C-alpha positions in Angstrom: 19.5 25.5 -2.7 16.6 24.3 -2.3 13.4 26.9 -3.3 10.0 25.9 -2.8 6.8 27.6 -4.3 3.0 28.2 -3.0 1.8 24.9 -3.0 5.2 23.2 -1.5 7.4 24.6 1.4 10.6 23.6 1.5 13.2 23.7 4.5 16.6 22.1 5.0 17.0 21.0 8.8 20.7 19.7 9.0 20.8 17.0 6.7 17.4 16.1 6.2 15.3 17.8 3.7 11.9 18.6 4.5 8.9 18.9 1.8 5.7 19.8 2.8 2.7 19.8 0.4 1.0 23.2 1.0 -2.4 23.3 0.1 -4.2 23.1 3.1 -8.1 25.0 1.4 -7.9 21.7 -0.7 -6.4 18.8 1.3 -3.6 19.3 -0.6 -4.4 18.3 -3.8 -2.0 18.4 -6.5 -1.5 20.9 -9.0 1.0 20.9 -11.5 3.0 23.5 -9.4 3.3 21.5 -6.8 4.2 18.0 -8.8 7.4 19.8 -10.4 8.2 21.1 -6.9 8.7 18.3 -5.5 10.2 15.8 -8.6 12.6 18.7 -8.4 13.6 19.0 -4.9 14.2 15.4 -4.3 16.6 15.7 -7.7 18.0 18.4 -5.9 18.2 16.3 -3.0 19.8 13.3 -4.8 22.9 15.4 -5.8 23.9 17.4 -3.0 26.0 15.5 -0.4 24.6 17.8 2.4 20.9 15.8 2.4 21.1 12.4 3.9 17.2 11.9 3.8 13.8 13.5 2.6 10.5 13.7 4.4 7.4 14.4 2.6 4.4 15.7 4.9 1.1 17.6 4.5 0.2 21.2 6.1 -3.4 21.4 7.6 -5.6 18.4 7.8 -4.7 15.7 6.7 -1.9 14.6 4.1 -3.0 14.8 0.7 -6.4 14.5 -1.1 -4.8 13.5 -4.3 -5.9 14.9 -7.5 -7.9 17.2 -7.3 -11.9 16.5 -7.7 -13.2 20.1 -8.3 -10.9 20.7 -11.0 -11.2 16.9 -12.9 -14.3 17.8 -14.9 -12.8 20.7 -15.9 -10.0 18.7 -17.7 -9.5 17.8 -21.1 -7.9 14.4 -22.2 -5.1 16.4 -23.5 -4.9 18.0 -19.9 -4.9 14.6 -17.7 -1.9 12.9 -20.1 0.5 15.9 -19.6 -0.8 16.2 -15.7 0.0 12.3 -15.6 3.4 12.6 -16.8 4.5 15.0 -15.0 3.0 12.7 -12.1 5.3 9.7 -13.2 8.7 11.6 -13.0 7.9 12.4 -9.7 6.9 8.8 -8.9 10.4 7.8 -10.4 12.3 10.3 -9.4 11.4 9.2 -5.7 12.9 6.1 -6.5 15.7 6.3 -8.1 17.0 9.2 -5.9 19.9 7.4 -3.6 18.5 8.5 0.0 15.5 7.7 1.7 12.3 9.3 1.7 9.9 9.1 4.8 6.0 9.8 4.1 4.7 11.2 7.4 0.8 11.1 7.2 -2.3 12.2 9.2 -5.6 12.5 8.3 -6.5 11.5 4.9 -4.3 10.2 2.3 -5.8 10.0 -1.0 -5.9 7.9 -4.5 -2.7 9.1 -5.7 -1.6 10.8 -2.3 -1.4 7.4 -1.5 0.0 6.4 -4.5 2.8 8.9 -4.0 3.3 7.3 0.1 3.2 4.0 -1.0 6.1 5.8 -3.6 8.5 6.1 -0.4 11.1 4.4 1.3 9.3 4.4 5.1 5.7 5.2 5.9 5.1 7.2 9.6 1.3 7.6 10.1 -0.9 9.4 13.0 -3.4 6.2 14.2 -6.1 7.8 13.3 -5.2 8.6 9.4 -7.1 7.0 6.5 -6.2 5.6 3.7 -8.0 4.6 0.8 -7.5 4.8 -3.5 -10.4 6.7 -4.4 -10.8 5.9 -7.8 -13.5 4.4 -8.5 -15.5 6.4 -6.6 -15.1 8.8 -9.8 -15.2 5.9 -12.2 -11.0 6.7 -12.6 -8.0 4.1 -12.8 -5.1 4.2 -10.3 -2.2 6.7 -11.5 0.7 7.4 -9.7 1.6 3.7 -9.7 -0.3 2.4 -7.4 -1.3 -0.4 -9.3 2.3 -1.6 -9.0 2.5 -1.0 -5.6 -0.3 -2.7 -4.3 0.0 -5.4 -6.0 3.6 -6.0 -5.2 3.1 -5.4 -1.7 -0.1 -7.5 -1.3 -0.4 -9.3 -4.6 -3.1 -9.2 -7.0 -6.6 -10.5 -4.8 -6.2 -7.9 -1.6 -5.2 -4.9 -4.4 -8.1 -5.7 -6.6 -10.1 -5.6 -3.0 -8.8 -2.2 -2.4 -9.3 -0.8 -6.0 -12.4 -2.0 -7.0 -14.2 -1.5 -3.2 -12.6 2.0 -2.7 -13.3 2.3 1.5 -10.8 3.8 3.7 -8.6 1.6 5.8 -7.3 2.6 9.2 -3.2 3.4 10.3 -3.6 0.2 11.8 -4.7 -1.1 9.0 -2.5 -0.3 6.8 0.1 -1.5 9.0 -1.2 -4.8 9.3 -0.5 -5.1 5.6 2.8 -4.2 5.5 1.7 -0.4 4.0 2.8 1.2 6.9 6.4 1.1 8.9 4.9 3.3 12.2 1.9 4.0 13.9 1.5 7.1 16.8 -0.1 9.1 18.2 -1.2 12.2 15.8 -0.4 14.3 19.0 3.3 13.0 18.9 3.6 12.0 15.6 5.6 15.7 14.4 8.3 14.7 17.7 8.1 10.9 16.7 8.7 11.4 12.8 11.3 14.0 13.5 13.6 11.5 16.0 12.9 8.5 13.5 14.0 10.3 10.5 17.1 12.2 12.5 18.6 8.5 13.5 17.7 7.7 9.8 20.1 10.9 8.6 23.0 9.9 10.6 23.2 6.2 9.6 25.8 5.2 7.1 23.9 7.2 4.3 26.0 5.0 0.9 25.5 1.8 2.4 21.8 2.6 3.3 21.8 4.2 -0.3 22.7 0.8 -1.8 20.2 -0.9 0.3 17.8 0.8 -1.2 19.0 0.4 -4.8 19.1 -3.4 -4.5 15.4 -3.6 -2.5 13.9 -1.9 -5.2 16.0 -4.3 -7.8 14.9 -7.1 -6.2 11.1 -6.5 -7.4 12.3 -7.3 -11.1 15.6 -9.9 -10.4 15.5 -13.4 -9.9 17.5 -14.4 -6.6 20.6 -15.5 -8.4 21.0 -12.0 -9.9 20.3 -10.1 -6.3 22.9 -12.2 -4.7 25.6 -11.6 -7.5 24.7 -7.7 -7.2 25.0 -7.8 -3.5 28.6 -9.5 -3.9 29.6 -6.8 -5.9 28.4 -4.2 -3.7 29.9 -5.5 -1.1 33.2 -6.0 -2.5 33.0 -1.7 -2.4 31.6 -1.6 1.0 33.9 -3.1 3.0 36.9 0.1 1.6 34.2 2.6 2.8 35.2 4.8 5.3 31.8 4.0 7.2 32.4 0.7 7.3 36.2 1.4 9.3 34.5 3.7 11.7 31.5 1.4 12.2 34.4 -1.7 12.9 36.0 0.6 15.4 32.8 1.7 17.0 32.1 -1.4 17.7 35.8 -2.4 19.6 35.8 0.8 21.2 31.9 0.3 22.2 30.4 3.9 21.3 28.1 5.4 18.7 29.7 5.1 15.1 29.7 8.9 13.8 29.2 8.1 10.1 30.0 10.4 7.0 28.6 8.9 4.4 32.0 8.3 2.6 
Protein backbone atom coordinates (compact mmCIF):
# COMPACT_ATOMS: atom_id res chain seq x y z
CA UNK A 1 0.00 0.00 0.00
CA UNK A 2 2.68 2.49 1.02
CA UNK A 3 5.41 2.99 -1.55
CA UNK A 4 8.65 4.91 -1.14
CA UNK A 5 11.20 5.93 -3.72
CA UNK A 6 14.97 6.44 -4.03
CA UNK A 7 14.80 9.56 -1.86
CA UNK A 8 12.24 8.34 0.69
CA UNK A 9 12.22 5.00 2.50
CA UNK A 10 8.84 3.88 3.83
CA UNK A 11 8.14 0.96 6.14
CA UNK A 12 5.03 -0.02 8.06
CA UNK A 13 5.79 -1.43 11.49
CA UNK A 14 2.43 -2.52 12.86
CA UNK A 15 0.38 0.65 13.47
CA UNK A 16 3.38 2.96 12.84
CA UNK A 17 4.37 4.27 9.41
CA UNK A 18 8.09 5.08 9.26
CA UNK A 19 9.23 7.64 6.66
CA UNK A 20 13.00 8.10 6.25
CA UNK A 21 14.44 10.96 4.19
CA UNK A 22 17.05 9.20 2.06
CA UNK A 23 19.63 11.44 0.40
CA UNK A 24 22.43 10.91 2.92
CA UNK A 25 25.12 12.02 0.47
CA UNK A 26 23.37 15.46 0.35
CA UNK A 27 22.43 15.51 4.06
CA UNK A 28 18.87 14.65 3.00
CA UNK A 29 18.39 17.95 1.19
CA UNK A 30 14.90 18.14 -0.24
CA UNK A 31 14.14 16.94 -3.74
CA UNK A 32 10.84 17.00 -5.58
CA UNK A 33 10.80 13.21 -5.46
CA UNK A 34 11.21 13.25 -1.67
CA UNK A 35 8.58 15.93 -1.05
CA UNK A 36 5.94 14.39 -3.31
CA UNK A 37 6.57 10.92 -1.87
CA UNK A 38 6.23 12.13 1.72
CA UNK A 39 3.05 14.08 0.92
CA UNK A 40 1.50 11.00 -0.66
CA UNK A 41 2.53 8.75 2.25
CA UNK A 42 1.01 11.11 4.83
CA UNK A 43 -2.26 11.44 2.92
CA UNK A 44 -2.51 7.66 2.51
CA UNK A 45 -1.72 7.10 6.20
CA UNK A 46 -4.43 9.59 7.12
CA UNK A 47 -6.98 7.44 5.24
CA UNK A 48 -5.73 4.14 6.64
CA UNK A 49 -7.40 2.60 9.69
CA UNK A 50 -4.28 0.47 10.21
CA UNK A 51 -1.95 3.44 10.80
CA UNK A 52 -2.06 5.12 14.21
CA UNK A 53 1.14 7.21 14.10
CA UNK A 54 3.73 8.45 11.58
CA UNK A 55 7.44 9.05 12.09
CA UNK A 56 9.82 11.14 9.98
CA UNK A 57 13.58 10.72 10.33
CA UNK A 58 16.71 11.08 8.22
CA UNK A 59 19.23 8.56 6.90
CA UNK A 60 22.95 9.05 7.44
CA UNK A 61 24.55 11.86 9.45
CA UNK A 62 21.65 14.30 9.73
CA UNK A 63 17.90 14.75 9.65
CA UNK A 64 17.85 17.23 6.75
CA UNK A 65 19.76 20.21 5.39
CA UNK A 66 16.50 21.53 3.91
CA UNK A 67 16.89 23.11 0.48
CA UNK A 68 19.67 21.83 -1.73
CA UNK A 69 22.14 24.75 -1.76
CA UNK A 70 24.15 23.21 -4.62
CA UNK A 71 21.10 23.47 -6.87
CA UNK A 72 19.93 26.92 -5.74
CA UNK A 73 22.17 28.91 -8.06
CA UNK A 74 20.69 27.14 -11.08
CA UNK A 75 17.00 27.45 -10.16
CA UNK A 76 14.78 29.92 -11.97
CA UNK A 77 12.01 31.90 -10.29
CA UNK A 78 9.51 29.50 -11.86
CA UNK A 79 11.43 26.50 -10.51
CA UNK A 80 11.35 27.97 -6.99
CA UNK A 81 7.67 28.84 -7.21
CA UNK A 82 6.75 25.31 -8.28
CA UNK A 83 9.06 23.67 -5.73
CA UNK A 84 7.58 25.66 -2.86
CA UNK A 85 4.10 24.79 -4.06
CA UNK A 86 4.95 21.12 -3.50
CA UNK A 87 6.53 21.91 -0.13
CA UNK A 88 3.49 23.93 0.97
CA UNK A 89 1.23 21.01 0.10
CA UNK A 90 3.38 18.75 2.29
CA UNK A 91 3.30 21.12 5.28
CA UNK A 92 -0.48 21.50 5.02
CA UNK A 93 -0.91 17.72 4.69
CA UNK A 94 1.05 17.26 7.92
CA UNK A 95 -1.08 19.78 9.81
CA UNK A 96 -4.35 18.40 8.42
CA UNK A 97 -3.46 14.74 8.95
CA UNK A 98 -5.58 13.20 11.70
CA UNK A 99 -2.73 10.91 12.80
CA UNK A 100 0.05 12.19 15.10
CA UNK A 101 3.33 12.84 13.28
CA UNK A 102 6.61 12.50 15.20
CA UNK A 103 9.91 13.87 13.88
CA UNK A 104 13.05 12.11 15.13
CA UNK A 105 16.05 14.42 14.73
CA UNK A 106 19.78 13.75 14.77
CA UNK A 107 22.65 15.77 13.32
CA UNK A 108 21.37 18.95 11.68
CA UNK A 109 17.81 20.09 10.96
CA UNK A 110 18.46 23.17 8.87
CA UNK A 111 16.35 25.63 6.91
CA UNK A 112 13.19 24.05 5.55
CA UNK A 113 14.37 20.83 7.20
CA UNK A 114 13.76 22.44 10.58
CA UNK A 115 10.45 23.86 9.39
CA UNK A 116 9.38 20.36 8.39
CA UNK A 117 10.14 19.30 11.96
CA UNK A 118 8.13 22.23 13.34
CA UNK A 119 5.13 21.08 11.29
CA UNK A 120 5.14 17.80 13.24
CA UNK A 121 3.06 17.10 16.33
CA UNK A 122 5.90 15.79 18.49
CA UNK A 123 9.67 16.29 18.20
CA UNK A 124 12.30 13.92 19.62
CA UNK A 125 15.95 14.88 19.27
CA UNK A 126 19.44 13.57 19.90
CA UNK A 127 21.29 15.64 22.50
CA UNK A 128 24.05 16.63 20.07
CA UNK A 129 21.67 17.64 17.26
CA UNK A 130 21.53 21.24 16.01
CA UNK A 131 18.71 23.37 14.65
CA UNK A 132 19.24 26.40 12.40
CA UNK A 133 17.21 28.58 10.06
CA UNK A 134 20.00 29.20 7.59
CA UNK A 135 18.08 31.25 5.01
CA UNK A 136 19.77 34.55 5.85
CA UNK A 137 23.16 32.97 5.13
CA UNK A 138 22.20 32.67 1.45
CA UNK A 139 20.08 35.83 1.18
CA UNK A 140 16.67 34.16 1.30
CA UNK A 141 13.55 34.30 3.49
CA UNK A 142 12.20 31.36 5.42
CA UNK A 143 9.91 28.98 3.55
CA UNK A 144 8.05 25.86 4.61
CA UNK A 145 6.14 27.75 7.29
CA UNK A 146 9.03 28.87 9.47
CA UNK A 147 7.75 32.42 9.77
CA UNK A 148 4.41 31.05 10.96
CA UNK A 149 5.56 28.28 13.30
CA UNK A 150 8.25 30.24 15.12
CA UNK A 151 6.09 33.32 15.59
CA UNK A 152 3.23 31.22 16.98
CA UNK A 153 5.52 29.33 19.34
CA UNK A 154 8.01 32.02 20.38
CA UNK A 155 6.50 35.40 19.56
CA UNK A 156 7.82 37.86 16.96
CA UNK A 157 10.99 39.01 18.76
CA UNK A 158 12.57 35.60 19.31
CA UNK A 159 11.39 34.41 15.90
CA UNK A 160 13.11 37.35 14.22
CA UNK A 161 16.30 36.69 16.18
CA UNK A 162 16.49 33.09 14.96
CA UNK A 163 15.66 34.15 11.40
CA UNK A 164 17.94 37.21 11.24
CA UNK A 165 20.99 35.71 12.98
CA UNK A 166 20.82 32.24 11.37
CA UNK A 167 22.83 30.77 14.24
CA UNK A 168 22.47 27.11 15.26
CA UNK A 169 20.88 26.22 18.58
CA UNK A 170 21.34 22.95 20.45
CA UNK A 171 18.66 20.37 21.20
CA UNK A 172 18.69 21.49 24.85
CA UNK A 173 18.19 25.12 23.81
CA UNK A 174 15.36 24.10 21.49
CA UNK A 175 13.81 22.13 24.34
CA UNK A 176 14.07 25.13 26.67
CA UNK A 177 12.23 27.19 24.03
CA UNK A 178 9.48 24.58 23.84
CA UNK A 179 10.48 23.49 20.32
CA UNK A 180 11.46 19.92 21.23
CA UNK A 181 9.50 17.42 23.36
CA UNK A 182 12.25 15.01 24.43
CA UNK A 183 16.06 15.01 24.22
CA UNK A 184 18.01 11.73 24.28
CA UNK A 185 21.61 10.67 23.97
CA UNK A 186 22.11 9.71 20.33
CA UNK A 187 23.07 6.16 21.32
CA UNK A 188 19.54 5.58 22.67
CA UNK A 189 17.57 7.90 20.36
CA UNK A 190 16.31 5.18 18.02
CA UNK A 191 15.22 2.80 20.77
CA UNK A 192 13.69 5.55 22.91
CA UNK A 193 11.82 7.02 19.96
CA UNK A 194 10.48 3.58 19.02
CA UNK A 195 9.15 3.11 22.56
CA UNK A 196 7.68 6.63 22.64
CA UNK A 197 5.86 6.23 19.32
CA UNK A 198 4.66 2.70 20.12
CA UNK A 199 2.98 4.04 23.26
CA UNK A 200 1.41 6.86 21.23
CA UNK A 201 0.12 4.38 18.63
CA UNK A 202 -1.52 2.29 21.36
CA UNK A 203 -3.44 5.29 22.67
CA UNK A 204 -7.06 6.25 21.96
CA UNK A 205 -6.57 7.13 18.30
CA UNK A 206 -9.84 8.94 17.76
CA UNK A 207 -9.39 11.07 20.88
CA UNK A 208 -5.79 11.90 19.92
CA UNK A 209 -6.96 12.89 16.44
CA UNK A 210 -9.54 15.27 17.90
CA UNK A 211 -7.01 16.68 20.38
CA UNK A 212 -4.69 17.49 17.47
CA UNK A 213 -7.54 19.19 15.62
CA UNK A 214 -8.55 21.27 18.66
CA UNK A 215 -5.00 22.40 19.42
CA UNK A 216 -4.45 23.37 15.78
CA UNK A 217 -7.75 25.28 15.73
CA UNK A 218 -6.77 27.13 18.91
CA UNK A 219 -3.97 28.87 16.99
CA UNK A 220 -6.50 30.88 15.02
CA UNK A 221 -9.64 30.75 17.23
CA UNK A 222 -10.75 32.60 20.35
CA UNK A 223 -11.46 30.94 23.70
CA UNK A 224 -15.23 30.94 23.28
CA UNK A 225 -14.96 29.12 19.95
CA UNK A 226 -12.62 26.46 21.35
CA UNK A 227 -14.81 25.94 24.41
CA UNK A 228 -17.78 25.28 22.16
CA UNK A 229 -15.75 22.94 19.93
CA UNK A 230 -14.59 21.01 23.02
CA UNK A 231 -18.21 20.79 24.18
CA UNK A 232 -19.43 19.44 20.85
CA UNK A 233 -16.51 17.03 20.47
CA UNK A 234 -16.79 15.67 24.00
CA UNK A 235 -20.48 15.00 23.45
CA UNK A 236 -19.47 12.66 20.63
CA UNK A 237 -16.46 11.13 22.41
CA UNK A 238 -18.44 9.84 25.41
CA UNK A 239 -20.17 7.38 23.07
CA UNK A 240 -16.97 5.90 21.62
CA UNK A 241 -15.75 2.38 22.31
CA UNK A 242 -12.39 3.75 23.47
CA UNK A 243 -14.05 5.84 26.17
CA UNK A 244 -16.01 2.85 27.42
CA UNK A 245 -12.84 0.73 27.38
CA UNK A 246 -10.89 3.40 29.24
CA UNK A 247 -13.49 3.63 31.99
CA UNK A 248 -13.75 -0.16 32.28
CA UNK A 249 -9.96 -0.54 32.42
CA UNK A 250 -9.77 2.09 35.16
CA UNK A 251 -12.38 0.23 37.22
CA UNK A 252 -10.61 -3.09 36.68
CA UNK A 253 -7.20 -1.54 37.38
CA UNK A 254 -5.62 -2.68 34.10
CA UNK A 255 -4.19 -1.06 31.01
CA UNK A 256 -6.80 -0.12 28.44
CA UNK A 257 -6.80 -1.85 25.05
CA UNK A 258 -7.84 0.99 22.74
CA UNK A 259 -8.95 0.32 19.16
CA UNK A 260 -9.46 3.84 17.87
CA UNK A 261 -13.21 3.37 17.66
